[in-house]
N, CA, C and O atoms as a Tinker XYZ file with bonds, in Angstrom:
   532  protein
     1  N    -18.032000   -4.324000   -5.340000    73     2
     2  CA   -17.000000   -3.321000   -5.469000    64     1     3
     3  C    -16.015000   -3.766000   -6.546000    63     2     4     5
     4  O    -15.583000   -4.919000   -6.536000    81     3
     5  N    -15.651000   -2.886000   -7.472000    73     3     6
     6  CA   -14.695000   -3.258000   -8.501000    64     5     7
     7  C    -13.343000   -3.594000   -7.897000    63     6     8     9
     8  O    -12.958000   -3.054000   -6.860000    81     7
     9  N    -12.639000   -4.481000   -8.552000    73     7    10
    10  CA   -11.295000   -4.812000   -8.094000    64     9    11
    11  C    -10.346000   -4.795000   -9.283000    63    10    12    13
    12  O    -10.750000   -4.554000  -10.421000    81    11
    13  N     -9.096000   -5.052000   -8.998000    73    11    14
    14  CA    -8.065000   -4.998000  -10.017000    64    13    15
    15  C     -7.410000   -6.347000  -10.154000    63    14    16    17
    16  O     -7.306000   -7.098000   -9.184000    81    15
    17  N     -6.970000   -6.655000  -11.349000    73    15    18
    18  CA    -6.246000   -7.884000  -11.613000    64    17    19
    19  C     -4.854000   -7.511000  -12.092000    63    18    20    21
    20  O     -4.704000   -6.649000  -12.958000    81    19
    21  N     -3.837000   -8.152000  -11.537000    73    19    22
    22  CA    -2.479000   -7.894000  -12.011000    64    21    23
    23  C     -2.033000   -8.969000  -12.983000    63    22    24    25
    24  O     -0.964000   -8.865000  -13.584000    81    23
    25  N     -2.850000  -10.004000  -13.142000    73    23    26
    26  CA    -2.604000  -10.946000  -14.229000    64    25    27
    27  C     -3.760000  -10.751000  -15.201000    63    26    28    29
    28  O     -4.893000  -10.506000  -14.785000    81    27
    29  N     -3.481000  -10.856000  -16.466000    73    27    30
    30  CA    -4.531000  -10.535000  -17.437000    64    29    31
    31  C     -5.279000  -11.775000  -17.896000    63    30    32    33
    32  O     -5.804000  -11.809000  -19.009000    81    31
    33  N     -5.331000  -12.787000  -17.052000    73    31    34
    34  CA    -6.041000  -14.018000  -17.378000    64    33    35
    35  C     -7.523000  -13.738000  -17.604000    63    34    36    37
    36  O     -8.281000  -13.549000  -16.652000    81    35
    37  N     -7.921000  -13.712000  -18.853000    73    35    38
    38  CA    -9.326000  -13.512000  -19.196000    64    37    39
    39  C     -9.805000  -12.084000  -19.046000    63    38    40    41
    40  O    -10.997000  -11.828000  -19.213000    81    39
    41  N     -8.942000  -11.157000  -18.743000    73    39    42
    42  CA    -9.338000   -9.762000  -18.565000    64    41    43
    43  C     -8.653000   -8.928000  -19.639000    63    42    44    45
    44  O     -7.430000   -8.954000  -19.772000    81    43
    45  N     -9.441000   -8.199000  -20.395000    73    43    46
    46  CA    -8.894000   -7.353000  -21.445000    64    45    47
    47  C     -7.931000   -6.328000  -20.854000    63    46    48    49
    48  O     -8.132000   -5.845000  -19.739000    81    47
    49  N     -6.894000   -6.004000  -21.602000    73    47    50
    50  CA    -5.888000   -5.048000  -21.132000    64    49    51
    51  C     -6.202000   -3.632000  -21.612000    63    50    52    53
    52  O     -5.293000   -2.817000  -21.768000    81    51
    53  N     -7.493000   -3.331000  -21.849000    73    51    54
    54  CA    -7.866000   -2.019000  -22.380000    64    53    55
    55  C     -8.044000   -0.942000  -21.315000    63    54    56    57
    56  O     -8.362000    0.200000  -21.647000    81    55
    57  N     -7.843000   -1.283000  -20.036000    73    55    58
    58  CA    -7.965000   -0.301000  -18.962000    64    57    59
    59  C     -9.388000   -0.085000  -18.473000    63    58    60    61
    60  O     -9.611000    0.722000  -17.571000    81    59
    61  N    -10.345000   -0.785000  -19.045000    73    59    62
    62  CA   -11.754000   -0.660000  -18.653000    64    61    63
    63  C    -12.132000   -1.799000  -17.711000    63    62    64    65
    64  O    -11.462000   -2.832000  -17.675000    81    63
    65  N    -13.220000   -1.604000  -16.943000    73    63    66
    66  CA   -13.723000   -2.653000  -16.071000    64    65    67
    67  C    -14.536000   -3.654000  -16.882000    63    66    68    69
    68  O    -15.289000   -3.275000  -17.779000    81    67
    69  N    -14.374000   -4.963000  -16.551000    73    67    70
    70  CA   -15.078000   -6.050000  -17.224000    64    69    71
    71  C    -15.577000   -7.030000  -16.178000    63    70    72    73
    72  O    -15.106000   -7.024000  -15.040000    81    71
    73  N    -16.527000   -7.871000  -16.558000    73    71    74
    74  CA   -16.997000   -8.924000  -15.667000    64    73    75
    75  C    -15.836000   -9.881000  -15.430000    63    74    76    77
    76  O    -15.164000  -10.304000  -16.370000    81    75
    77  N    -15.610000  -10.215000  -14.168000    73    75    78
    78  CA   -14.532000  -11.133000  -13.788000    64    77    79
    79  C    -14.868000  -12.520000  -14.319000    63    78    80    81
    80  O    -15.909000  -13.073000  -13.962000    81    79
    81  N    -14.007000  -13.102000  -15.171000    73    79    82
    82  CA   -14.308000  -14.424000  -15.720000    64    81    83
    83  C    -14.344000  -15.518000  -14.655000    63    82    84    85
    84  O    -14.930000  -16.576000  -14.883000    81    83
    85  N    -13.728000  -15.281000  -13.496000    73    83    86
    86  CA   -13.732000  -16.273000  -12.417000    64    85    87
    87  C    -14.894000  -16.077000  -11.449000    63    86    88    89
    88  O    -15.241000  -16.987000  -10.696000    81    87
    89  N    -15.493000  -14.887000  -11.471000    73    87    90
    90  CA   -16.611000  -14.592000  -10.578000    64    89    91
    91  C    -17.484000  -13.539000  -11.245000    63    90    92    93
    92  O    -17.193000  -12.347000  -11.146000    81    91
    93  N    -18.550000  -13.959000  -11.922000    73    91    94
    94  CA   -19.384000  -13.015000  -12.674000    64    93    95
    95  C    -20.113000  -11.978000  -11.816000    63    94    96    97
    96  O    -20.773000  -11.086000  -12.348000    81    95
    97  N    -19.996000  -12.093000  -10.498000    73    95    98
    98  CA   -20.625000  -11.111000   -9.605000    64    97    99
    99  C    -19.696000   -9.915000   -9.356000    63    98   100   101
   100  O    -20.081000   -8.955000   -8.688000    81    99
   101  N    -18.469000   -9.979000   -9.898000    73    99   102
   102  CA   -17.495000   -8.901000   -9.685000    64   101   103
   103  C    -17.089000   -8.269000  -11.000000    63   102   104   105
   104  O    -17.167000   -8.886000  -12.063000    81   103
   105  N    -16.656000   -7.028000  -10.901000    73   103   106
   106  CA   -16.073000   -6.329000  -12.037000    64   105   107
   107  C    -14.582000   -6.191000  -11.755000    63   106   108   109
   108  O    -14.190000   -5.880000  -10.630000    81   107
   109  N    -13.751000   -6.417000  -12.765000    73   107   110
   110  CA   -12.312000   -6.303000  -12.608000    64   109   111
   111  C    -11.731000   -5.503000  -13.768000    63   110   112   113
   112  O    -12.325000   -5.382000  -14.839000    81   111
   113  N    -10.568000   -4.974000  -13.510000    73   111   114
   114  CA    -9.832000   -4.256000  -14.548000    64   113   115
   115  C     -8.383000   -4.678000  -14.435000    63   114   116   117
   116  O     -7.827000   -4.736000  -13.338000    81   115
   117  N     -7.775000   -4.971000  -15.566000    73   115   118
   118  CA    -6.361000   -5.312000  -15.564000    64   117   119
   119  C     -5.587000   -4.064000  -15.186000    63   118   120   121
   120  O     -5.795000   -2.998000  -15.766000    81   119
   121  N     -4.711000   -4.191000  -14.234000    73   119   122
   122  CA    -3.929000   -3.064000  -13.753000    64   121   123
   123  C     -2.460000   -3.357000  -13.968000    63   122   124   125
   124  O     -1.878000   -4.203000  -13.289000    81   123
   125  N     -1.868000   -2.659000  -14.908000    73   123   126
   126  CA    -0.439000   -2.822000  -15.169000    64   125   127
   127  C      0.325000   -2.111000  -14.058000    63   126   128   129
   128  O      0.047000   -0.957000  -13.732000    81   127
   129  N      1.296000   -2.822000  -13.481000    73   127   130
   130  CA     2.079000   -2.247000  -12.382000    64   129   131
   131  C      2.822000   -1.000000  -12.862000    63   130   132   133
   132  O      3.348000   -0.964000  -13.974000    81   131
   133  N      2.855000    0.002000  -12.015000    73   131   134
   134  CA     3.642000    1.209000  -12.297000    64   133   135
   135  C      4.383000    1.588000  -11.032000    63   134   136   137
   136  O      3.962000    1.256000   -9.924000    81   135
   137  N      5.472000    2.274000  -11.207000    73   135   138
   138  CA     6.302000    2.679000  -10.084000    64   137   139
   139  C      6.681000    4.146000  -10.257000    63   138   140   141
   140  O      7.133000    4.548000  -11.329000    81   139
   141  N      6.499000    4.947000   -9.207000    73   139   142
   142  CA     6.922000    6.351000   -9.289000    64   141   143
   143  C      8.428000    6.436000   -9.533000    63   142   144   145
   144  O      9.149000    5.478000   -9.254000    81   143
   145  N      8.906000    7.550000  -10.042000    73   143   146
   146  CA    10.349000    7.713000  -10.227000    64   145   147
   147  C     11.093000    7.415000   -8.921000    63   146   148   149
   148  O     10.688000    7.868000   -7.850000    81   147
   149  N     12.177000    6.653000   -9.021000    73   147   150
   150  CA    12.958000    6.293000   -7.841000    64   149   151
   151  C     12.493000    5.028000   -7.155000    63   150   152   153
   152  O     13.088000    4.610000   -6.162000    81   151
   153  N     11.427000    4.402000   -7.673000    73   151   154
   154  CA    10.887000    3.175000   -7.081000    64   153   155
   155  C     10.903000    2.089000   -8.150000    63   154   156   157
   156  O     10.539000    2.334000   -9.300000    81   155
   157  N     11.329000    0.889000   -7.763000    73   155   158
   158  CA    11.290000   -0.244000   -8.675000    64   157   159
   159  C     10.555000   -1.393000   -7.990000    63   158   160   161
   160  O     10.207000   -1.303000   -6.813000    81   159
   161  N     10.327000   -2.448000   -8.718000    73   159   162
   162  CA     9.620000   -3.603000   -8.169000    64   161   163
   163  C     10.325000   -4.161000   -6.936000    63   162   164   165
   164  O      9.668000   -4.611000   -5.997000    81   163
   165  N     11.642000   -4.136000   -6.930000    73   163   166
   166  CA    12.394000   -4.684000   -5.793000    64   165   167
   167  C     12.292000   -3.805000   -4.542000    63   166   168   169
   168  O     12.611000   -4.261000   -3.444000    81   167
   169  N     11.854000   -2.556000   -4.694000    73   167   170
   170  CA    11.704000   -1.656000   -3.551000    64   169   171
   171  C     10.366000   -1.845000   -2.839000    63   170   172   173
   172  O     10.171000   -1.336000   -1.735000    81   171
   173  N      9.448000   -2.572000   -3.467000    73   171   174
   174  CA     8.104000   -2.736000   -2.932000    64   173   175
   175  C      8.130000   -3.549000   -1.645000    63   174   176   177
   176  O      8.705000   -4.636000   -1.587000    81   175
   177  N      7.491000   -2.996000   -0.611000    73   175   178
   178  CA     7.413000   -3.667000    0.689000    64   177   179
   179  C      6.092000   -4.396000    0.857000    63   178   180   181
   180  O      6.054000   -5.528000    1.340000    81   179
   181  N      5.011000   -3.743000    0.455000    73   179   182
   182  CA     3.680000   -4.279000    0.695000    64   181   183
   183  C      2.686000   -3.515000   -0.154000    63   182   184   185
   184  O      2.929000   -2.364000   -0.518000    81   183
   185  N      1.580000   -4.141000   -0.467000    73   183   186
   186  CA     0.550000   -3.457000   -1.231000    64   185   187
   187  C     -0.826000   -3.915000   -0.817000    63   186   188   189
   188  O     -1.015000   -5.051000   -0.381000    81   187
   189  N     -1.771000   -3.035000   -0.954000    73   187   190
   190  CA    -3.161000   -3.352000   -0.641000    64   189   191
   191  C     -4.030000   -3.133000   -1.858000    63   190   192   193
   192  O     -3.543000   -3.139000   -2.989000    81   191
   193  N     -5.321000   -2.940000   -1.627000    73   191   194
   194  CA    -6.249000   -2.727000   -2.734000    64   193   195
   195  C     -6.036000   -1.398000   -3.432000    63   194   196   197
   196  O     -6.188000   -1.309000   -4.651000    81   195
   197  N     -5.688000   -0.370000   -2.684000    73   195   198
   198  CA    -5.596000    0.956000   -3.297000    64   197   199
   199  C     -4.218000    1.579000   -3.244000    63   198   200   201
   200  O     -3.951000    2.529000   -3.980000    81   199
   201  N     -3.332000    1.073000   -2.395000    73   199   202
   202  CA    -2.020000    1.709000   -2.251000    64   201   203
   203  C     -0.909000    0.675000   -2.145000    63   202   204   205
   204  O     -1.133000   -0.482000   -1.791000    81   203
   205  N      0.291000    1.133000   -2.464000    73   203   206
   206  CA     1.495000    0.313000   -2.375000    64   205   207
   207  C      2.515000    1.043000   -1.517000    63   206   208   209
   208  O      2.598000    2.270000   -1.552000    81   207
   209  N      3.292000    0.289000   -0.744000    73   207   210
   210  CA     4.368000    0.843000    0.060000    64   209   211
   211  C      5.698000    0.396000   -0.540000    63   210   212   213
   212  O      5.895000   -0.783000   -0.831000    81   211
   213  N      6.605000    1.353000   -0.719000    73   211   214
   214  CA     7.918000    1.033000   -1.279000    64   213   215
   215  C      8.983000    1.814000   -0.532000    63   214   216   217
   216  O      8.755000    2.942000   -0.092000    81   215
   217  N     10.149000    1.200000   -0.394000    73   215   218
   218  CA    11.254000    1.876000    0.278000    64   217   219
   219  C     12.021000    2.723000   -0.733000    63   218   220   221
   220  O     12.388000    2.250000   -1.809000    81   219
   221  N     12.256000    3.980000   -0.369000    73   219   222
   222  CA    13.008000    4.895000   -1.221000    64   221   223
   223  C     14.493000    4.786000   -0.913000    63   222   224   225
   224  O     14.884000    4.205000    0.100000    81   223
   225  N     15.320000    5.346000   -1.791000    73   223   226
   226  CA    16.779000    5.266000   -1.646000    64   225   227
   227  C     17.270000    5.862000   -0.334000    63   226   228   229
   228  O     18.290000    5.423000    0.198000    81   227
   229  N     16.552000    6.868000    0.202000    73   227   230
   230  CA    16.984000    7.497000    1.450000    64   229   231
   231  C     16.547000    6.719000    2.696000    63   230   232   233
   232  O     16.777000    7.161000    3.822000    81   231
   233  N     15.909000    5.548000    2.485000    73   231   234
   234  CA    15.497000    4.711000    3.612000    64   233   235
   235  C     14.095000    4.981000    4.110000    63   234   236   237
   236  O     13.602000    4.252000    4.970000    81   235
   237  N     13.432000    6.014000    3.593000    73   235   238
   238  CA    12.055000    6.275000    3.989000    64   237   239
   239  C     11.124000    5.400000    3.151000    63   238   240   241
   240  O     11.564000    4.725000    2.220000    81   239
   241  N      9.844000    5.418000    3.488000    73   239   242
   242  CA     8.840000    4.605000    2.812000    64   241   243
   243  C      7.842000    5.525000    2.126000    63   242   244   245
   244  O      7.371000    6.498000    2.714000    81   243
   245  N      7.525000    5.207000    0.881000    73   243   246
   246  CA     6.536000    5.961000    0.112000    64   245   247
   247  C      5.277000    5.134000   -0.018000    63   246   248   249
   248  O      5.321000    3.987000   -0.462000    81   247
   249  N      4.148000    5.719000    0.371000    73   247   250
   250  CA     2.847000    5.100000    0.168000    64   249   251
   251  C      2.217000    5.831000   -1.002000    63   250   252   253
   252  O      1.990000    7.039000   -0.935000    81   251
   253  N      1.931000    5.102000   -2.080000    73   251   254
   254  CA     1.394000    5.744000   -3.280000    64   253   255
   255  C      0.215000    4.947000   -3.833000    63   254   256   257
   256  O      0.081000    3.754000   -3.563000    81   255
   257  N     -0.637000    5.618000   -4.610000    73   255   258
   258  CA    -1.815000    4.971000   -5.187000    64   257   259
   259  C     -1.382000    3.869000   -6.142000    63   258   260   261
   260  O     -0.564000    4.089000   -7.035000    81   259
   261  N     -1.931000    2.704000   -5.944000    73   259   262
   262  CA    -1.602000    1.554000   -6.787000    64   261   263
   263  C     -1.980000    1.803000   -8.240000    63   262   264   265
   264  O     -1.265000    1.407000   -9.160000    81   263
   265  N     -3.108000    2.462000   -8.428000    73   263   266
   266  CA    -3.569000    2.836000   -9.764000    64   265   267
   267  C     -3.414000    4.349000   -9.876000    63   266   268   269
   268  O     -4.158000    5.097000   -9.240000    81   267
   269  N     -2.475000    4.796000  -10.662000    73   267   270
   270  CA    -2.180000    6.235000  -10.725000    64   269   271
   271  C     -3.333000    7.058000  -11.270000    63   270   272   273
   272  O     -3.313000    8.285000  -11.169000    81   271
   273  N     -4.348000    6.406000  -11.851000    73   271   274
   274  CA    -5.514000    7.117000  -12.373000    64   273   275
   275  C     -6.713000    7.067000  -11.428000    63   274   276   277
   276  O     -7.769000    7.612000  -11.747000    81   275
   277  N     -6.566000    6.427000  -10.285000    73   275   278
   278  CA    -7.668000    6.258000   -9.340000    64   277   279
   279  C     -7.786000    7.505000   -8.455000    63   278   280   281
   280  O     -7.035000    7.669000   -7.494000    81   279
   281  N     -8.732000    8.370000   -8.792000    73   279   282
   282  CA    -8.913000    9.617000   -8.040000    64   281   283
   283  C     -9.358000    9.356000   -6.609000    63   282   284   285
   284  O     -8.993000   10.103000   -5.702000    81   283
   285  N    -10.147000    8.296000   -6.395000    73   283   286
   286  CA   -10.600000    7.975000   -5.036000    64   285   287
   287  C     -9.413000    7.590000   -4.159000    63   286   288   289
   288  O     -9.333000    8.008000   -3.004000    81   287
   289  N     -8.498000    6.802000   -4.697000    73   287   290
   290  CA    -7.310000    6.399000   -3.932000    64   289   291
   291  C     -6.447000    7.615000   -3.613000    63   290   292   293
   292  O     -5.915000    7.726000   -2.508000    81   291
   293  N     -6.307000    8.520000   -4.566000    73   291   294
   294  CA    -5.519000    9.735000   -4.326000    64   293   295
   295  C     -6.195000   10.606000   -3.273000    63   294   296   297
   296  O     -5.524000   11.213000   -2.438000    81   295
   297  N     -7.523000   10.664000   -3.314000    73   295   298
   298  CA    -8.261000   11.427000   -2.304000    64   297   299
   299  C     -8.067000   10.804000   -0.922000    63   298   300   301
   300  O     -7.939000   11.521000    0.070000    81   299
   301  N     -8.045000    9.474000   -0.856000    73   299   302
   302  CA    -7.810000    8.791000    0.426000    64   301   303
   303  C     -6.439000    9.164000    0.990000    63   302   304   305
   304  O     -6.295000    9.347000    2.199000    81   303
   305  N     -5.437000    9.277000    0.125000    73   303   306
   306  CA    -4.103000    9.687000    0.577000    64   305   307
   307  C     -4.138000   11.130000    1.084000    63   306   308   309
   308  O     -3.466000   11.458000    2.062000    81   307
   309  N     -4.910000   11.987000    0.431000    73   307   310
   310  CA    -5.046000   13.372000    0.896000    64   309   311
   311  C     -5.701000   13.431000    2.274000    63   310   312   313
   312  O     -5.288000   14.208000    3.135000    81   311
   313  N     -6.731000   12.599000    2.472000    73   311   314
   314  CA    -7.407000   12.547000    3.777000    64   313   315
   315  C     -6.440000   12.016000    4.839000    63   314   316   317
   316  O     -6.381000   12.546000    5.949000    81   315
   317  N     -5.690000   10.975000    4.498000    73   315   318
   318  CA    -4.706000   10.424000    5.440000    64   317   319
   319  C     -3.660000   11.474000    5.800000    63   318   320   321
   320  O     -3.250000   11.576000    6.957000    81   319
   321  N     -3.228000   12.255000    4.808000    73   319   322
   322  CA    -2.270000   13.348000    5.061000    64   321   323
   323  C     -2.850000   14.339000    6.073000    63   322   324   325
   324  O     -2.167000   14.742000    7.015000    81   323
   325  N     -4.101000   14.724000    5.876000    73   323   326
   326  CA    -4.742000   15.682000    6.783000    64   325   327
   327  C     -4.833000   15.115000    8.200000    63   326   328   329
   328  O     -4.575000   15.824000    9.173000    81   327
   329  N     -5.196000   13.846000    8.314000    73   327   330
   330  CA    -5.315000   13.215000    9.635000    64   329   331
   331  C     -3.953000   13.131000   10.317000    63   330   332   333
   332  O     -3.814000   13.500000   11.484000    81   331
   333  N     -2.948000   12.647000    9.589000    73   331   334
   334  CA    -1.613000   12.506000   10.183000    64   333   335
   335  C     -1.022000   13.856000   10.558000    63   334   336   337
   336  O     -0.331000   13.972000   11.570000    81   335
   337  N     -1.289000   14.877000    9.749000    73   335   338
   338  CA    -0.809000   16.229000   10.063000    64   337   339
   339  C     -1.464000   16.762000   11.329000    63   338   340   341
   340  O     -0.814000   17.409000   12.151000    81   339
   341  N     -2.756000   16.486000   11.478000    73   339   342
   342  CA    -3.484000   16.948000   12.662000    64   341   343
   343  C     -3.047000   16.190000   13.921000    63   342   344   345
   344  O     -2.943000   16.779000   14.998000    81   343
   345  N     -2.794000   14.897000   13.785000    73   343   346
   346  CA    -2.399000   14.085000   14.942000    64   345   347
   347  C     -1.012000   14.441000   15.454000    63   346   348   349
   348  O     -0.769000   14.459000   16.661000    81   347
   349  N     -0.118000   14.720000   14.540000    73   347   350
   350  CA     1.259000   14.996000   14.952000    64   349   351
   351  C      1.986000   13.721000   15.325000    63   350   352   353
   352  O      1.532000   12.622000   15.008000    81   351
   353  N      3.098000   13.869000   15.988000    73   351   354
   354  CA     3.956000   12.735000   16.329000    64   353   355
   355  C      3.414000   11.995000   17.551000    63   354   356   357
   356  O      2.941000   12.611000   18.506000    81   355
   357  N      3.491000   10.667000   17.505000    73   355   358
   358  CA     3.062000    9.839000   18.628000    64   357   359
   359  C      3.868000    8.548000   18.593000    63   358   360   361
   360  O      4.177000    8.030000   17.519000    81   359
   361  N      4.203000    8.036000   19.758000    73   359   362
   362  CA     5.039000    6.837000   19.863000    64   361   363
   363  C      4.413000    5.613000   19.197000    63   362   364   365
   364  O      5.139000    4.729000   18.743000    81   363
   365  N      3.091000    5.542000   19.128000    73   363   366
   366  CA     2.429000    4.366000   18.556000    64   365   367
   367  C      2.011000    4.553000   17.096000    63   366   368   369
   368  O      1.325000    3.698000   16.535000    81   367
   369  N      2.413000    5.647000   16.490000    73   367   370
   370  CA     2.113000    5.898000   15.078000    64   369   371
   371  C      3.437000    6.031000   14.346000    63   370   372   373
   372  O      4.332000    6.753000   14.784000    81   371
   373  N      3.554000    5.323000   13.221000    73   371   374
   374  CA     4.785000    5.419000   12.439000    64   373   375
   375  C      5.012000    6.888000   12.079000    63   374   376   377
   376  O      4.062000    7.612000   11.781000    81   375
   377  N      6.257000    7.319000   12.108000    73   375   378
   378  CA     6.604000    8.729000   11.884000    64   377   379
   379  C      6.255000    9.151000   10.457000    63   378   380   381
   380  O      6.790000    8.615000    9.486000    81   379
   381  N      5.356000   10.113000   10.353000    73   379   382
   382  CA     4.969000   10.682000    9.065000    64   381   383
   383  C      5.957000   11.788000    8.733000    63   382   384   385
   384  O      6.129000   12.723000    9.515000    81   383
   385  N      6.606000   11.689000    7.581000    73   383   386
   386  CA     7.614000   12.666000    7.199000    64   385   387
   387  C      6.974000   13.851000    6.499000    63   386   388   389
   388  O      7.079000   14.985000    6.967000    81   387
   389  N      6.299000   13.589000    5.357000    73   387   390
   390  CA     5.692000   14.678000    4.592000    64   389   391
   391  C      4.878000   14.137000    3.439000    63   390   392   393
   392  O      4.945000   12.957000    3.095000    81   391
   393  N      4.099000   15.043000    2.850000    73   391   394
   394  CA     3.401000   14.714000    1.622000    64   393   395
   395  C      4.445000   14.724000    0.513000    63   394   396   397
   396  O      5.256000   15.645000    0.414000    81   395
   397  N      4.413000   13.697000   -0.311000    73   395   398
   398  CA     5.365000   13.504000   -1.402000    64   397   399
   399  C      4.619000   13.747000   -2.714000    63   398   400   401
   400  O      3.394000   13.643000   -2.762000    81   399
   401  N      5.338000   14.062000   -3.745000    73   399   402
   402  CA     4.716000   14.310000   -5.052000    64   401   403
   403  C      3.813000   13.157000   -5.484000    63   402   404   405
   404  O      2.797000   13.384000   -6.142000    81   403
   405  N      4.172000   11.913000   -5.120000    73   403   406
   406  CA     3.406000   10.744000   -5.542000    64   405   407
   407  C      2.626000   10.067000   -4.425000    63   406   408   409
   408  O      2.006000    9.029000   -4.655000    81   407
   409  N      2.643000   10.622000   -3.235000    73   407   410
   410  CA     1.901000   10.005000   -2.142000    64   409   411
   411  C      2.307000   10.556000   -0.798000    63   410   412   413
   412  O      2.427000   11.770000   -0.628000    81   411
   413  N      2.519000    9.672000    0.163000    73   411   414
   414  CA     2.886000   10.053000    1.522000    64   413   415
   415  C      4.203000    9.382000    1.887000    63   414   416   417
   416  O      4.440000    8.224000    1.545000    81   415
   417  N      5.052000   10.121000    2.583000    73   415   418
   418  CA     6.376000    9.611000    2.938000    64   417   419
   419  C      6.462000    9.396000    4.443000    63   418   420   421
   420  O      6.116000   10.277000    5.230000    81   419
   421  N      6.931000    8.205000    4.833000    73   419   422
   422  CA     7.037000    7.819000    6.233000    64   421   423
   423  C      8.461000    7.387000    6.544000    63   422   424   425
   424  O      9.226000    7.014000    5.654000    81   423
   425  N      8.801000    7.446000    7.829000    73   423   426
   426  CA    10.066000    6.881000    8.290000    64   425   427
   427  C      9.862000    5.372000    8.358000    63   426   428   429
   428  O      8.785000    4.914000    8.741000    81   427
   429  N     10.871000    4.598000    7.996000    73   427   430
   430  CA    10.785000    3.141000    8.084000    64   429   431
   431  C     10.765000    2.746000    9.556000    63   430   432   433
   432  O     11.634000    3.161000   10.323000    81   431
   433  N      9.789000    1.956000    9.950000    73   431   434
   434  CA     9.675000    1.514000   11.339000    64   433   435
   435  C     10.856000    0.607000   11.691000    63   434   436   437
   436  O     11.323000   -0.159000   10.848000    81   435
   437  N     11.326000    0.692000   12.906000    73   435   438
   438  CA    12.502000   -0.052000   13.351000    64   437   439
   439  C     12.364000   -1.556000   13.128000    63   438   440   441
   440  O     13.331000   -2.218000   12.752000    81   439
   441  N     11.176000   -2.096000   13.356000    73   439   442
   442  CA    10.950000   -3.535000   13.190000    64   441   443
   443  C     10.202000   -3.859000   11.899000    63   442   444   445
   444  O      9.699000   -4.973000   11.751000    81   443
   445  N     10.115000   -2.920000   10.969000    73   443   446
   446  CA     9.387000   -3.155000    9.732000    64   445   447
   447  C      7.891000   -3.178000    9.978000    63   446   448   449
   448  O      7.413000   -2.631000   10.972000    81   447
   449  N      7.152000   -3.807000    9.080000    73   447   450
   450  CA     5.703000   -3.871000    9.264000    64   449   451
   451  C      5.340000   -5.035000   10.181000    63   450   452   453
   452  O      6.145000   -5.938000   10.408000    81   451
   453  N      4.128000   -4.997000   10.699000    73   451   454
   454  CA     3.675000   -5.973000   11.694000    64   453   455
   455  C      3.719000   -7.393000   11.134000    63   454   456   457
   456  O      4.167000   -8.317000   11.814000    81   455
   457  N      3.258000   -7.567000    9.901000    73   455   458
   458  CA     3.231000   -8.898000    9.297000    64   457   459
   459  C      4.630000   -9.507000    9.256000    63   458   460   461
   460  O      4.819000  -10.652000    9.665000    81   459
   461  N      5.611000   -8.749000    8.766000    73   459   462
   462  CA     6.975000   -9.273000    8.677000    64   461   463
   463  C      7.590000   -9.503000   10.063000    63   462   464   465
   464  O      8.337000  -10.460000   10.268000    81   463
   465  N      7.270000   -8.626000   10.998000    73   463   466
   466  CA     7.784000   -8.783000   12.359000    64   465   467
   467  C      7.291000  -10.093000   12.961000    63   466   468   469
   468  O      8.073000  -10.858000   13.523000    81   467
   469  N      5.978000  -10.350000   12.839000    73   467   470
   470  CA     5.420000  -11.570000   13.402000    64   469   471
   471  C      5.953000  -12.807000   12.691000    63   470   472   473
   472  O      6.200000  -13.829000   13.332000    81   471
   473  N      6.136000  -12.729000   11.370000    73   471   474
   474  CA     6.667000  -13.882000   10.618000    64   473   475
   475  C      8.125000  -14.168000   10.963000    63   474   476   477
   476  O      8.565000  -15.314000   10.881000    81   475
   477  N      8.871000  -13.148000   11.345000    73   475   478
   478  CA    10.295000  -13.332000   11.617000    64   477   479
   479  C     10.564000  -13.862000   13.031000    63   478   480   481
   480  O     11.713000  -14.138000   13.374000    81   479
   481  N      9.537000  -14.003000   13.840000    73   479   482
   482  CA     9.701000  -14.501000   15.202000    64   481   483
   483  C      8.862000  -15.755000   15.403000    63   482   484   485
   484  O      7.766000  -15.875000   14.856000    81   483
   485  N      9.374000  -16.664000   16.172000    73   483   486
   486  CA     8.623000  -17.856000   16.535000    64   485   487
   487  C      7.438000  -17.413000   17.386000    63   486   488   489
   488  O      7.567000  -16.517000   18.220000    81   487
   489  N      6.302000  -18.032000   17.178000    73   487   490
   490  CA     5.084000  -17.661000   17.908000    64   489   491
   491  C      5.282000  -17.710000   19.416000    63   490   492   493
   492  O      4.668000  -16.930000   20.145000    81   491
   493  N      6.132000  -18.616000   19.896000    73   491   494
   494  CA     6.354000  -18.731000   21.338000    64   493   495
   495  C      7.172000  -17.555000   21.888000    63   494   496   497
   496  O      7.180000  -17.329000   23.098000    81   495
   497  N      7.859000  -16.807000   21.020000    73   495   498
   498  CA     8.668000  -15.667000   21.451000    64   497   499
   499  C      7.830000  -14.430000   21.772000    63   498   500   501
   500  O      8.274000  -13.549000   22.508000    81   499
   501  N      6.634000  -14.368000   21.223000    73   499   502
   502  CA     5.790000  -13.186000   21.394000    64   501   503
   503  C      4.501000  -13.623000   22.075000    63   502   504   505
   504  O      3.803000  -14.512000   21.587000    81   503
   505  N      4.191000  -13.002000   23.194000    73   503   506
   506  CA     2.987000  -13.383000   23.921000    64   505   507
   507  C      1.745000  -13.098000   23.075000    63   506   508   509
   508  O      1.749000  -12.236000   22.196000    81   507
   509  N      0.694000  -13.842000   23.366000    73   507   510
   510  CA    -0.563000  -13.644000   22.638000    64   509   511
   511  C     -1.073000  -12.223000   22.837000    63   510   512   513
   512  O     -1.591000  -11.611000   21.902000    81   511
   513  N     -0.931000  -11.701000   24.036000    73   511   514
   514  CA    -1.353000  -10.330000   24.331000    64   513   515
   515  C     -0.611000   -9.334000   23.451000    63   514   516   517
   516  O     -1.215000   -8.413000   22.900000    81   515
   517  N      0.694000   -9.519000   23.321000    73   515   518
   518  CA     1.491000   -8.608000   22.485000    64   517   519
   519  C      1.114000   -8.728000   21.013000    63   518   520   521
   520  O      1.036000   -7.718000   20.313000    81   519
   521  N      0.878000   -9.956000   20.531000    73   519   522
   522  CA     0.480000  -10.148000   19.140000    64   521   523
   523  C     -0.836000   -9.438000   18.867000    63   522   524   525
   524  O     -1.009000   -8.850000   17.800000    81   523
   525  N     -1.751000   -9.483000   19.801000    73   523   526
   526  CA    -3.046000   -8.805000   19.606000    64   525   527
   527  C     -2.894000   -7.293000   19.564000    63   526   528   529
   528  O     -3.601000   -6.611000   18.823000    81   527
   529  N     -1.960000   -6.770000   20.370000    73   527   530
   530  CA    -1.713000   -5.327000   20.343000    64   529   531
   531  C     -1.254000   -4.908000   18.974000    63   530   532
   532  O     -0.994000   -3.727000   18.745000    81   531
């Protein structure tokens, strides 16, 4: 599966996929970071292979395609929108606000994301059962 590089070490910056110089079994493309209007690098909360989460000025969270030209990633956001719209509100699902021009908009969870929540607490403070949940 192709991947993206955010450092251009050995990867041409022409926007095309190339053989990964560190692993010839992979294809990589240099991906220059971009931010939708109203989002800056300091607003970024978390990012994955296809999407990035950033906090907006109004306190909500925007999930947007990491590569603005990746049609598959944009389609995944459309599918997620359809699923979240069909599911509606639920106590165990972060509150979905609406489809945004650049992605999906969510309410910021009270305790942030799971990774940060677990890192901010001593392991002995949270039972193993709760951590697994």
